[in-house]
N, C-alpha and C positions, 0 to 999 in steps of 0.2 A: 425435482428441481424446486428449490426453495426460493421464493420471491419475497422474502421478508423485507419490510420497511420498518425503520425505527427512528426515534427522535432523540436528540440531545437537548440541552437547554436552548440552543440557538439554531440547530441544524436538523435537517432531515436526511437520512441515508436510505436510499431506495435503489432498486435495480436501474441500470442505465437503460434509457429508452432510445429508440432509433432517432428520434428528433433531438436528442441530447448530443449526438456525435459531432455535428457541425460546431456547436458551442465548445465542446471539449477540444476539438482540433484547433480552434482559434487560439486558445491559450497554450495548449500542448506543444504547438509548433513555434512558440516565441523563443528567440535565442536564449533568453535568461532561464527558460525552462529546459530546453533541449541541452543546454550546457551540462546538466547533471544527469542526463538519461543515457542509457546504454544504446537504445535505438533512437537515433537522433532524427531520422527522416522517416516519415510514414506516408504511404499512399492512402489517400482518403477512402477509396473503395475497399482496399484491404483492411484498413482500420475498422470501417463499419462492419465488414464481414466478421472480423475477429470479435467484436462486441456481440454480434448476433450469435456466434458460436458459443461465446462465454455464457450467454443467457440460457443456453440449453445444457450446459455442463453442470451436473450436480455438485462437483467439487470446486466450482468457481463461485465465490461469494462477493464479487466486485460490486461496488455501490457508487452511485452518483451522490455527491455531497451537495445539498441544496440549501441555500440561504435566501429566504424571502422570495422563493420561486425561481431563483437563478442558480444554475449549476456552477459551483465555484471550484470543484475538484472531484477527484475519484479516489477511492481507497480500494485496493485489491487485496483479496485474501484467497489464495489458492491452496486447497487442502491436498496434502500429499502424504505418501508413506514416509515414515522415518527410516532410519538406518538400523539394521539389526539382523539377527539370525532368523532362520525359518521359525514360524509360529508367532512372530511379532504381530500385534494387532495392526490392522491396516488403517490408513487415513487418520493418523493421530496428530499430525503436524500441519502447519500452514506456513506459506511464504507471504509476507506482507509487503505491500508497496503503496505508493500514493503519488499523485500529481495534483498540484493546485495552481489556480490562476494567481499570478504574482500581484494582481491588482488587489487581492484580499489578504496579502501577507501582513503580519504584524498584529493580528487580532486574536490569535490563538485558535483559529478555525481548524487548521490542520491537526494540531494537538488534540483538540476536542473530538474531531472525527476519527482519528487514529485510536484514541482511547476507547471510543465507542465500539470500534471494530474489534479491538483486542478483547473487550468485555463480551462482545457477541461470540467471538471465537471460543472463549473459555466457558462462559456461562450458558450459552445456547447450543453451541455445536459440540461442546464437551472435549475440545482439543486439549492436548497436554503440552504442546510446545509451539511457539511461533518464532520464525526467523525473519530477518530483513538485512539487506545489504545496501551500502552506499559508498561513494567515493569519500575518503577520509577528509578531503578538503571541502566537502559539502556540509558546512557547519550548521546550516539551518536544519538539514535532515538529521544530523548527529544530535542536535538539541531535541528534536521531536522524539526520536527513539529513546533517548535517555529520560526525557520527561515522562514517558509512559511506563518507565520502569525496566526497559530492556537493558541488558548488560552487553558490553562489547566482549565477544568471545574470540574474535580473530582480528588481527591487524595485519593485512597482507602488504608487505613492502614491495612497491612497484608492480603490483599484480593486476592492475586495471588500466586498460588502454583508454586514453582520452584523446579524441581527435585533435583538439586544440593544444592541449598541454603535455601530451606524451604519456609516458608510464607514470601513473599515480598510485598512491597507496589506497587500499580499499579496506573497509570495515565490514564485519559481519556481526550482527546483534541478535540476541535471542532472549526469550522469556518463557519460563515454565509456568503452567497453571498454578502449581503449588506455591510459587513465590509472587504471583500476581496480587496486587493490592490496589484496587481501583480508587481507594481513598487517597492514595499518594499523588494522584494525577491532577 
């Protein structure tokens, strides 16, 4: 289990601690945040247990994003097998996700943290591909994924159920290590 902590210019990305979960739940359960999540309601005890389980999973590289001692977000990176025929190398891809406290929007923190996680995935973990998904109408998330160099590979028409808005379009983004250029972010 890797418990790597790393820094960007303004942020620290470190493993989520048990004492972080209450803080994360405070912003994670805000209506403006849950509006764009697939799991809108979470039981605090189950959520805490999920973070504890993640800390023990060697393929889970989720990090708390810390600004001046305050957890302002999380970035998840779940290492998975790609798709292919027998003999394919295992654990070469990852699924990326993130949730940030809206009180810290508009300062580039999410882009900075996601960029750092992408660099970590390619440079430190040696992954070959990262994917991420979002509702197409979640323009803030679309901008973050495009700023870090991900390309939209799929636009699913009416493929994502939204409890408030009904069937919405969804996007899937991806980035290959060979096309990653951290200098463009």
